[in-house]
N, C-alpha and C positions, 0 to 999 in steps of 0.2 A: 459539541459547542466550545467547551474548554480548550480543545487541541488548536481549533480556529482563532479563538480569541490569542491564545499564548503566543500563537505562530504571525498573528497581526501585530501583537506588542512589540515582539521581538525585532520587528522587523519595520516599523516606524517610530517606536518612542524617541529614537534620538532625532528624527525631524520633529516631534511634538515639542521637546526640550529646549532646539532651538529656535521655533518659533515663538516661546514664550521669553527666553533670553532677548532676542532680538525685539521684541513688544516693550518689556521691561527698560530696554536700553534709550528706546526711542521717547519712551515716556520719561525718563531721568534727562534725557537731552531738552526735549518739550518744555519742563518744567523749571529748567534750568536758564531757559535761554529767555522765559517768559519772567524770569527776576529782573531781568535786563530790559523792560518795556520801551516802546519809545517814547512815554509819557516821562520818562528820567530824561531823555533827550542827550543819552551815552550812547555813542557810535560803536559798532562791532569792533572797529581796530582798537579802539581804547579800552573796550571790555578785554579781548584778546592779550593786549602790551600790558597791562596794569594790573588786573585780577589774576592772582595765583591760584586762587579755588578753581577758578573755571578752566584755567590752563590744564591744572592737574585733572580735574574732571574729563575734559576734552582729551588729553593723552591716555586716560585709563581707557575710555570708550575707544579709543582707535587701537589701543594694543587687545582690549577684547573682542572688537570685530576683526581685526585680522586673527587672533587667534582661533575665533570661528571660521572662519574663511580656510583656514589650513584644515579643520577638523572636516569641514564640510566636504572639502577635496577628497579627502581620504575616505570618508563615506559613500561619494559617488563613485569613488574606482571601485569599493567591496561591493556596493549595489549593482555597478556594471558587470563585475566578473558574476555575481551570482545571478544577475538575469541572463546571461550567456551559458551557464550551467543549467538553469531552471526552463523547460520548455511550458507548463503549465500548470495550473490547480485544476483539480476536477470540482465543481462546484456542484452543492447537490442537497437535498434538504436534508440527507443523514449525516450527522454529522460524525459518522463514526467512518466514514468514507475519508480517507487523505491519500494525496498524491504526490510520491516522492521521484517522479519522472524526469530524466534528465537525458539528451539525446547520447548514444552510444552504439554498441554492438550485441549488448545483453539487455533484455527487457522480459521482466517478471511482473506478474500479476496473482498477488496472492488474496485469497479471501476464507475469513473465517466466520460460521454462523453456527452463534450457540443460542440467542433469545427468540426460541419459536414460537408464533402464535399461537399453531394448532397443531403444535407436535411435540412430544418430549424434548424438553431445552438442553440443553449439552454445555458440560460446565467446559473443558478442554478448545473446541476450535480455535474460539478467539486468543486464547494463551500462543496456541501452535501456530496461528497465521502471524503474530505478531513475532516470534520466535524465529520463524524460519524467514522472515523480510528483513530483520537485523542482518541474519547470516548471510543471505543473497547481497545484500547492500556493500559488506566487507567481503564479496566475491566480485564487486565491480557490477553487479546487477544495477541496471536502473528500474526500482522497484515503485509500482502501484500496489497499494495495499488497503483492504474494503473489510471491515465487521459488521455483521448483521445487516444484510441487504436483504432488501423486497427483490420481487420481479421484477418491477422497471427500473428499478436502479441495477440490479444485475445485468439487466439488457444494455444499458448505456454503457456501464463499465466494460463490458465485454468487446463491444464495439469500440469503443475508446481507444483499449488494448488492441485491437486489431490494428487500428489506424496508426499504432507508434511501431507496431513490427513492420511498418513496411521499410524503416532505415535500421532495421536490427538482421544480425545473422543469427541470433541464437532470443529463442521466445521458451519461457516457462510460465506452468500456469500450476499454482498449487489452492488447493480447495480441501478446506475442513468443514464438516456439517456432516448433516443428513443427508443421504443418499439412496436410489434404489435401482431395480430393473423391474420392467413390465416387458412381456414378451419379448427377452431377449434384448431389449434396449433400456439403456441407463440412463436416469435421470440425475441432475442436483437441484436439490431443493430449497429456494431462498426461504428466508424467515416467514413469510404472509402466507405458504402455499396451503392451499386448501384444497384435497381431493375428495370428490365424491363418487367420479367416475372415471373410467379410464380415457377417457377424452379429455376431461379436464387437463391433463399434462400439458398437452399443447399449450396452453395460455397460464399454468400455474408453475410450471418446473422448468427448469434449464437441460436441454438436450447434451450430452455429451458429444454426440455428433456434431452438433451445432459449434460447441466451441473447438474440437480438432478443427471444421471446416476453415473457422474464421484464422486460426493458427496456419494453416497449409498453404494460404493463398498467395504467400510468397515463400519459396523453397528456401529453408532454413533448417536450422536443428529445432525442434521442440521437445520438448520434455513437459510432462503432467505427470503431477504428483496427488493421488485422492486417496485422501485420509476419511473417505466416506462410505465405508462399507457397513454400514451397520444395519440393524435389522429395518425392514418397511415400516413404519409408523403408520402408513394407511392400505396394509394389506389387506385387513380383515373388511373395512370399507370399500375398498375396490374389487374385493372377492364377490363380495355380497350383493354389489350393484350391477358388477357386469354378467351374472349369471353363468361364468365358466373360470371358475375357482381354480383351473389348471392354467392358467395363462399369467394367471399372478403369482410371480414368485418374491417370496419375504425375506429372502437370505441373501445380503450382499450385493454385488455389483456381477455384470454378466461379462464375459469374454468379448473383448473388444479388438477387431481388424485394425490394425495400424498404420496408414501412409508411409511410403518410403520416406525416412528422414524425420521420424518421430518416434518417442519411447514414452509409453504411460505405465505408471508405476503405481498399483493398487496398496492398501495398507494389509490386505491379506488377499488370498486367492480367489479367482471367482467364484461366486456361489457360497461362498463362506461370510461370517459376519467379524467384525473388526473391534475392539474394546476403547471406548473414550477414556480408558487407564485412570487409574485413583491417585496419580501424580500431577504434578501441574503441566504437564504434555501429554499426548497420547504415547503408547508404546510406539509405533511407526513415526511420528515426530521427533521421537526421543533416539530412535534410531539414526534418524536423517540428520538431526542437529550434531550427534554424533562422529559423522564418519565426510557430512558433506564437504567440509573444509578441510580435508585432509591434502596436502600438498601433492599432486602428481601421481593420483588416485584415479583412475580412468573409472567413468561411469558405471561401469559394466560390473567390474569389481567392488566400486564402491556399494551396489546396492546388495551383492552378497554379502557384505559385511553388516549392514543394513538387517537383510533379512536374520543373519545370524543373533543379531543384539535383541532383534524382538523377539525370536524364538526363547532366548535367556529371559527376556522378561517376561513371556507370558506361559511359560513352562510348554513350551511346545505347541501352545493351543493358536498361534495366529502365525502364519505364514506369508510374508509381503510377497507379491508375483507382480512382474511386468512384462509387459508385450511390447515388442521393439522392431524396427526396422532401421538403426542407425547405421549408416556406411562407413564412416570413418570414426578412429578412435574421437572418445570427446571428454575431458578433462574439466568441471567445476574448479578445482583450484588446480592448476598447472604447473604453477612455479613455487620451489623453495621460497619460503619469506626468512 
């Protein structure tokens, strides 16, 4: 709520001040005119001509009103420009969802889930999502960022993201939080996920296939970064209730097939787990933040540098991996600054 309240005050405080000042001016003017009531049989013309105090007050009011009109005009111009650059906000009961989407060619959805209700809470995903969103804004992306989303909110924001991709030629999805694989299928976990049996996944989790399908509806460059290769927090429960323990894989994410024009980067290779890290950000996110805005660095080379940074940070225990079918070279930061 503090994010939304602050934004509302920032956009509307000047109008509030303007209304207060105009109210005071009207009150002052009314009070001054009332001093010359008809009972004194003094005409308005005589007041205007003979009363210096009234004339001074009237001139002061006119000066203030003209000043306010000038400021109002400037403010309207700024608001008009702002409205042209801002397509919408994302209303939600979750105060941790913030929309900064603006029309353009590069659109990103960033989600960081930390405060899980039925699984181990994670420290870094919210920090990771915030840092990545700020970095992408500096690279010209129009960003929607969300923290600690429920299943219902995840579905809603994903559909909204898909709609915005209609006007984009680059779509980017970054997710930090719990993820798991079951029978070779990958799922991302909202904070209210509660799994007791395998079929619950359909209703409780977000399928990675659904994310890919939403992004590839329009042919464009699609980039997916998943810092979600942690241990499956529901593996024992799912194995116990399914009666088929071999079908439940508790380590990392599964290998994925990518459509043409799509690249998917994992925090570590398939079947392995990634660290949340001891620092402010995970090792994988740290690597991305270090290299993602390097000018003139093609994305394949960028990911190799990220891999090297993560290997160094984890003593060769975590190896970021990517699957892709990009056709042309792609640069997140194409030009020298």
